[in-house]
C-alpha positions as CSV (number, residue, x, y, z in Angstrom):
1,L,0.0,0.0,0.0
2,R,1.1,3.5,-0.7
3,Q,1.1,6.1,2.0
4,G,-2.5,7.5,2.4
5,Q,-4.2,4.4,1.0
6,I,-6.6,2.3,3.1
7,S,-6.6,-1.5,3.0
8,E,-9.6,-3.4,2.0
9,E,-9.8,-4.8,5.5
10,E,-9.9,-1.2,6.9
11,L,-12.6,-0.2,4.5
12,A,-14.6,-3.2,5.5
13,R,-14.1,-2.4,9.2
14,Q,-15.2,1.2,8.6
15,S,-18.3,0.1,6.7
16,R,-19.2,-2.3,9.5
17,D,-18.7,0.4,12.1
18,R,-21.0,2.8,10.1
19,E,-23.7,0.2,9.8
20,R,-23.5,-0.6,13.6
21,E,-23.8,3.1,14.3
22,R,-26.8,3.5,11.9
23,Q,-28.5,0.5,13.6
24,A,-27.8,1.9,17.1
25,M,-29.3,5.3,16.1
26,E,-32.3,3.6,14.5
27,A,-32.9,1.5,17.7
28,A,-32.6,4.7,19.9
29,R,-35.1,6.5,17.6
30,A,-37.5,3.6,17.8
31,A,-37.3,3.5,21.6
32,L,-37.7,7.3,21.8
33,F,-40.8,7.2,19.5
34,A,-42.4,4.0,20.9
35,D,-46.1,3.4,20.3
36,I,-48.5,4.1,23.2
37,L,-51.4,1.8,23.6
38,F,-55.0,2.5,24.6
39,E,-57.8,0.6,26.3
40,F,-60.8,-0.6,24.2
41,D,-63.0,2.3,23.1
42,S,-60.7,4.8,24.9
43,Y,-58.4,7.7,24.0
44,T,-57.2,8.3,27.5
45,I,-53.5,8.1,27.9
46,K,-52.5,5.5,30.5
47,E,-50.1,6.3,33.4
48,T,-47.8,3.7,32.0
49,Y,-47.0,5.9,29.0
50,I,-46.4,9.1,30.8
51,P,-42.6,8.5,31.1
52,I,-42.4,7.7,27.3
53,L,-44.3,10.9,26.4
54,A,-42.2,12.9,28.8
55,Q,-38.9,11.6,27.3
56,M,-40.3,12.3,23.8
57,G,-41.4,15.7,24.8
58,D,-37.9,16.6,26.2
59,W,-36.3,15.4,23.0
60,L,-38.8,17.4,20.8
61,K,-38.2,20.6,22.9
62,K,-34.5,20.3,22.3
63,N,-34.8,19.4,18.6
64,R,-37.2,22.1,17.4
65,S,-36.6,21.3,13.7
66,A,-38.0,17.8,14.1
67,N,-41.5,17.1,12.9
68,V,-43.6,14.2,14.0
69,T,-46.8,12.7,12.6
70,I,-48.9,11.1,15.2
71,E,-51.0,8.3,13.8
72,G,-54.1,7.1,15.5
73,H,-55.0,3.5,15.2
74,T,-57.8,1.2,16.4
75,D,-58.5,-2.5,16.5
76,E,-60.8,-4.0,13.8
77,R,-64.0,-4.0,15.8
78,G,-66.5,-1.2,15.0
79,T,-67.4,0.6,11.8
80,T,-64.8,2.3,9.6
81,E,-66.3,5.7,10.4
82,Y,-66.3,5.1,14.2
83,N,-62.7,3.9,14.2
84,L,-61.5,6.8,12.1
85,V,-63.0,9.2,14.7
86,L,-61.5,7.2,17.6
87,G,-58.1,7.0,15.9
88,Q,-58.2,10.8,15.5
89,K,-59.1,11.2,19.2
90,R,-56.1,9.0,20.1
91,A,-53.7,11.0,17.9
92,D,-55.1,14.3,19.2
93,S,-54.8,13.1,22.8
94,A,-51.1,12.3,22.4
95,K,-50.5,15.6,20.6
96,N,-52.3,17.6,23.3
97,Y,-50.2,15.8,26.0
98,L,-47.0,16.7,24.3
99,V,-48.1,20.3,23.7
100,N,-49.0,20.6,27.4
101,L,-45.4,19.5,28.1
102,G,-44.2,22.5,26.1
103,V,-43.7,21.0,22.6
104,D,-44.5,23.4,19.8
105,A,-47.8,22.3,18.3
106,K,-46.5,23.2,14.8
107,L,-44.1,20.3,15.0
108,L,-46.8,17.8,15.4
109,D,-49.3,16.6,12.8
110,T,-52.0,14.1,13.4
111,I,-53.8,11.6,11.2
112,S,-56.2,8.7,11.8
113,Y,-55.9,5.4,10.1
114,G,-58.6,3.8,12.2
115,K,-58.5,0.0,11.6
116,E,-56.8,0.2,8.2
117,R,-53.2,-0.4,9.2
118,P,-53.1,-3.1,11.9
119,V,-49.7,-4.3,13.3
120,C,-51.4,-7.6,14.2
121,T,-54.1,-9.4,12.2
122,E,-55.1,-12.3,14.5
123,K,-58.6,-12.3,15.9
124,N,-58.0,-12.2,19.7
125,E,-57.7,-9.6,22.5
126,D,-53.8,-9.7,22.6
127,C,-53.7,-8.8,19.0
128,W,-56.4,-6.2,19.2
129,A,-54.6,-4.5,22.1
130,K,-51.5,-4.0,19.9
131,N,-53.6,-2.3,17.3
132,R,-55.1,0.2,19.7
133,R,-52.3,2.7,19.5
134,A,-50.8,6.1,18.7
135,H,-47.8,5.6,16.5
136,F,-45.2,8.4,16.2
137,A,-43.6,8.8,12.8
138,P,-40.7,11.3,12.9
139,L,-40.0,13.0,9.6
140,P,-36.4,13.1,8.4
């Protein structure tokens, strides 16, 4: 090798390091923007999710250029119209909580998908519980 050239092994190591760093950042972002779940027919935020929203709120207050879409979701039970309204109430509930923590409302958009985008498709309570959620989609 001439001076200033990098070996193939070093290039491969650097590539692996960058990929590990990217995966770690993705995992941290996923943990920061974790879904919050709701009880059946409810849009009340459970105490369990207060620390998650507080951490998210702190991050959003420090990163004022970040935008997040809050998606409201429901389980499959009920009419499409009812679930779209309930999904919107869930998204709005999460947004209002973050705004009350001091997050700029202009950074937060909401949308309801109702029952149209389930994360689980089995027909049982455990599965339905996973679908009753607010999902946070940070925009790059």
